[in-house]
Phi, psi and omega in degrees: 000344180296335182266007179270116180231099181303147177245020187305326180283354182254343181269165176305142179289163175298315184298323179288328181282317178298323180290327178295319185271344179061046176199160176260140175283129172218159177248120177259109182261107180272122179239156180157170181292159171303127179089003184281344179112013184302298185293322177301312180293320182295326177294313185295323177296315184302317180301317182294320184290320186291321174296339178268003176093013182262142181267127185226167172214121175272135173245116186239142183312304177297328181287321186292315183291340178270351181230258188307327181250021182299343182273001185257140171265215186239018179289169179300319183289323175294318178300318178298312182294321178304314184287322179300310180299321180297313179302316178298321182289317178304314178304317178299311179302320176299318181283004171250003180090004185269141177274117182259127177251099186261122183248101184215129181313315178029072194283350187239154177299321184300316187290320178292323179291330181291317176302313186293318179303319182280320176292320182107126185313317182301328189252011189249117177234117180275119181246115181267115176272097193271022180305130185297151178309319182300320178284324175300314176301320182294319186287309175037049184300337182258357183070018189283317179296321176301320180293324184290320179297327177281357182081014184275344182231124179271150174048051177271122185300127180094349179242299183242001176219145187281156167239121183271113174302123185300136179269341187239025180300137175279328179217142178235131184225131173246113187285355171289341190258345183207168178290164174305318183293323179297313178308312181298319183296317181298314177295320182301317180294340179269342185253345190307321179290339182282331187257342184290134184291139179080005185268337179247000000 
């Protein structure tokens, strides 16, 4: 650690980058069961934000685990490290003025608190996609629930591992009650003041 010399005091500031982009960097952290609609809604929201001139970046579990976190498994320690790295990446994006849409099951309060602590409460919006287990299982677009029920996947959230419903979600969305587009519009209406430049 003696050879590490951060250069944060020499690079352009967050304020300069946000002024250039005319937006505030925030992390929209989507949590919920597999198949709940996290990534689907995030993609729709990204498209909506992009049309309105905002610069965004989606961080999705499968994409992250096929790249920067490809060395991690699904043990408790690896799940924690997965979230830790993602949160730090989100923080870096935020400090560049970019709106980050992070889509991760993050099933426990402890993991979500870790992410919030790293990103910073001011920049962290917890979005709970509360689609019921029965609906997630019915969709089963990846075939994961079927495999978990056959015992082929251990510690699968919602089947053989618990999901702790967030007690501190900033936004709660159930995709069984409305369309993907309506969900994206609802989230946008609740975050617009957080991302508009000069509003906070």
